[in-house]
Every structure is written in structure tokens, then in C-alpha cells.
N, C-alpha and C positions, 0 to 999 in steps of 0.2 A: 816699223815706221820709216827709218832712214831709207830702206830699199824702195818703199812706195813713193817717197819724195823724189828719189833719183830717177825712178821709172817715169814719173809724171814729167819731170824736167826734160829728160831725153826725148820723150814722146812729143812734147811741145816744141823743142828745138828742131826736131826733124821737120816740123811744119813750116819753119821760117823760110827755107829756100823756095818751097812751093809758093808761099805768099809773095815773095819777091818777084818771081817769074810771071805771076798773073798780071793781066792788063790793069791799068789804073781804073778803068771804068768798072771792071768786074770787082776789084777790091772796094771801090767806093760803094757799089751796090750792096756788097756783102756787109760792109760797115753799117750802112743805113738799116739793113734788115736786122742785123744783130742789135743795133741800138734800139730799134722799135720793140724787138722781142724782150730786151732788157727792161724797157719801160713797162711793158705789159706784165712781166713777172713781178716787178716791184709793186705794182698795184695789187697783186693777188697775194703776195707773200710779205708778211710783216717784217721778218728778219731773215736775212740770208745767212746760211751757215757754211763756212769754208773749212776745208781740211787744211792741215799744215802745208801740204804741197801747193794747194791753190793760193794760199797767202804768199808763198815765196815767189811763185810765177807772176802773180798780179803786182807784187812789189817791184819786181824787175821791170815789168812793162810800164809801170807808173812813171819810171824815170824818163820815158820817152814821150810822155803826154804832158802838155802844158798844164801848169798848176791850176789855171782858171777853168780848165775843162775836166778836171778829175772828178768833180762833184757830179757831172752829168754822166760820167763813164762808170764810176765805181759806186756800189751801194754803201761801202764802208770807206770813210776818209779819215785822215788824222784827227779831225775834229770829233768824229764819232768815237774813236779810241780814247781821246782825252775825256769826253763826256762820260763814257762808261767807267773810266778810272775814277772820276769824281764821284760817281754813284757808289762805287765800291767803298771809297773812303767815307762817304756819308753814312752808308749802312754800318760800317765798322765803328766809326767814332761819332757817337751821337751825344748831343748836349741839350739841356733844356733851353727852349727859346727865350730870348731876352724880352720879347714883347709879343703882342698879339697882332697877327696880320689878318686883314679882311674883317668882315662883320663878325662880332662875337657870337657864339652859339646861343640861341634862345630856346632850344628844345627843353632844357631843364626848367625854364620859367613856365613854359606852356604845360609841361607835365605836372609841376607843382600846383598850378592853378586848377587843373582838372582833378588831380588826385585829392588835394586837401580841401578844396572849397566845394566841389560838386560831387565827386565820386571818390570818396576816400578809400574804397575797396578796389578800385580799378587798377589794372596793370597795363602800363603803356610802354611799348618798346620802340625805340627809334632805330632806323637803318639808313646808311648812306648808300644811295643808288647812283650809278652812272647813267648817262642818257640812254644807253642801249638796254638798260634794265627798267625803263619807265613803264613797260607793259605789266609790271607787277601790280599796278593799280587796277586796270581793267580786268586782269586775270584773277583778282581777288587775293593776292598774296599780301597786300598792304591795304589799309583803309583810307589813307590820305597821303597826298604828296605835296610838299612844298618844292616847287620846281619853276624853272624859267620858261616863259612862253615866247614864241610858239612852242607847243609841246612836241617832243620827238615822236609821239604816237598820236593817232587820231583821237579827237576829243568826243567822239560819239558816245553817248551814255555817261558823260562826265559833267559835273558842275565845276566851273572854274571861276574863282574870284580873284581879282587883281589886288595885290598887297601894296606894291610900289614899283616905280620905274627904276631901271638900272642901266647906266650908259654901257656902251660897248667900246672895246679897245682892240688894237691890232697887236697880236703877239708875233714877235720877230726874234731871230737869233741875236745875241748880244753883239755880233760882229756885223750885222746888217746895217745898211745906210740909214734907214729911218730910226734906228734905236736911239740916236742922240737928240731927236726932235721932241719939242714940248707937246705937240699935237699934230694930227694928220687929217686930211680929207680923203674921200674915196679916189679923187683924181691922183693922189700921190702914189697909189699902189694898184692902179687899174690894170696894169699888165702883169702883175705878180700872180703866180699860181696859188690858189687857196685850197686848203685841206678840205676834203669832203668825207663825211661819215657814212658808213654803210648802215642800212636798215632803218633809216629815219624817214619821216614824212616829207613830201615835196615842200610844204610851207616852211618847215624847219630848215631844210637844206637851203632853200632860196634866201631865207632870212640871214643865215650865218655866212652865206657866200655872196650876198648882195646881188641876187639874181631876180629878174633879168636886169641887165645894165640899161642905161638910158637909151641906148640904141637898140635894145631888144636882144642883145647877144648875151650868151652865158659868160660867167667868170672863168678865167683860165683855170684848168683843172690841174691839181698837183699830181705827182707821180704815183700816188697810191691812195686807196681808200682805207680809212682807219675805223676801228670798231669801238674804241673807248677814248676818253679824254686824255688818258696817259699816252696812248698811241699818237694822238694829235701833238702832244708836247714833244714827243720823240722826233716826229717828222719835222717840226719847226726847228728844234735844236740842231738837227742834222743839216739844216739849210736847204731842205728839199721843197719847202713851201712855207707860207705864212698862214695865219688863222685869225679870224675875229673871235673874241672871247668876251664873256662878261667882265666888266671892269673891276668888280668886287671879288672875283674868284681868286683865292689866295694861292692856288696850286702853281700857277706860273711864277708868282712872286717869290716862291720858295726856292727857285732855281736861279743860280747866278749866270747861266748861259742863255737866259731868255729875258726879254724886255717887253713890257706891255705899254703901248703908246696910245693915249686917248684919241678917239676918232670923232671929229666934229661933222655935223651936217648929215647924220644918219639917225634913224629912229632907234630909241633905246629898246632893250628887251624888258620884259615885265616879270617880276617874281609873283607867282600866283600860288594859291592853295587849290588843289584839285581833289575831288572825291567822286565816288560813283553816285549817279543821280538816284538810283533805286535803293541806296543804303539808308535804312531807317534807324540805324544805331544812334542813340542819343549822344554817345561819346563823340561820334564823328561830327555831329552838328555843333557840339560845344567846342570841339577843336577848331572848326572853321571860324567860329565867333572869336575865340581866343587869338587865333592867328591874325585876324584882321586888326585886333586891338594891340597886339604885342610885337608882331613882326613888321618892323618899320626900318627903313634904310637910314643908317646913321650918317650925319653930315660929315 
């Protein structure tokens, strides 16, 4: 390992005189090309893995780059390392929560109603699905979904009933300028890059990225596409983008490096219950009815 580190450092140091002797135009063009290639790779790769020699060389180069530019140059910043350290501590030292965050779970209430009052012999199992797993309903892996609309999948062949409206909030890093505000409007973050999720429908993407804008232009795109909500949280915590999220979603509130600020002047999302239109299972019909009566947004 030490030999490989020394070899890498010597190899990179040999390149320095050649870089100094090149013309300024050639170096600027190469920097722009490498910067664009770096942005493309960040969109395609969720996490960059560095060897020890890579970390040493990049740490040395970082001393020559202004602090406010490091986030655009490096995929990993000191804030990233601190965040990962906090996650390690969180996984190691866990304590029972002092209170409940977000809307309390109502799934046991619904199951109790179905099992005891109408179908005492039925077996109901609940699952938590991320947005990229919503195809479990049309694919027949689950019988009903309580989900936010617009749906991340096409609603062809689905029955969708609205349960209640839920405001949206802007999720930003704790060090970001809007983090200290009581509320925001879309004009406050019109130039900020917004996270985009891969594999979702156009209405879903447009809704959560406020597209199109008033002038018909798309929202600024973040440096990467994410696959899950957890990936979205990581991108925001790293300071690479911001994201619109449901105001009642507790996953962002559980982290001390993220802040959710209410956004005024935009349409709320809707919590709905979705089932397959052709499903004649009486349990599914009773679940829809129970959801309409029991799943309400708490003030």
C-alpha cells in the first residue's frame, strides 16, 4: 500500500511541469472539459470511491483551490466526511426517541378494523415502499398503496382516491441561506438546482421540480439523478442541490444537517389510496373505505 501511494504521488508530480508549460488557453480548455466530465460522472455514479493515494493527492490540490469552489470541484468535501461520521455515531449509539415526529402510523388501526370487525380470519401485511418501488401495485406485488400524488408511476388501470392535501417544503442543508427563514416562495430559489429522481413519470418529476417555470423554462438540474429518497437526502446534505419534499415526511426532520422550510404559493401534494381497478377482492374495497375514514391529516 505505501509503495502504491508513493508511485501515484510521483506520477502526478511529474505531470506538474508539463501543466505549467502549457498555454493558458489550453489549460483553461482542459479544465472546462474535465469539469464537465466530472459533472457527467456525478450524475451517473451515486458515490465515488477513492483509493488512499487518490485522497492524499486531492487533499494536497485542495489547498490551492478557493474554499468556495471546492464543492464544485470535489465530490467529497469536509462536510461530507462530517456527515458520514455523524451517521456512524448514529448507527452505533441509538436511543429511543423522546417523541413522535410526523404523522403517527395508522396502519395498525386500519388492520384492526378489517381483521376484527369484518374479516377476523384475514391476514394483512404492511410494507414501506420508496417511490422507485411504487410499481409493486400495478405489478401485483401489493394490493393497495397509500402514496402521495402525483404518482411516481402511470395511473393506467388504477383507482385513486384522495385522502387529504399535504403542503410541500423546501429541503436545504442546515448551512444554506434559506435554512433560517420561516417560509419561502418559488422566487426565493428559482436559480437553485433541484434534485431529479430517475425512473419516475413526467408529471411526478414536473410536480416536484416545479416545471415548467412561469417562462416555460425547466428548473435548474442538480449534478446527479437519484434513485431513492435516501439518495435525495444525501445529495441535499452534501450541498449539491436542494429538493421539494412533503412537509409531513419525517425522514428529513430526523437529521440535524437538513432543514425543511415551508413553501407558500405552490400547490400541495395529495395523499391518496390507490388500488388496481380490476381487483375484486373485498378486502381491498374495505381497505379503501377504511382509509377514507381513518387516514386524515392531523392539524
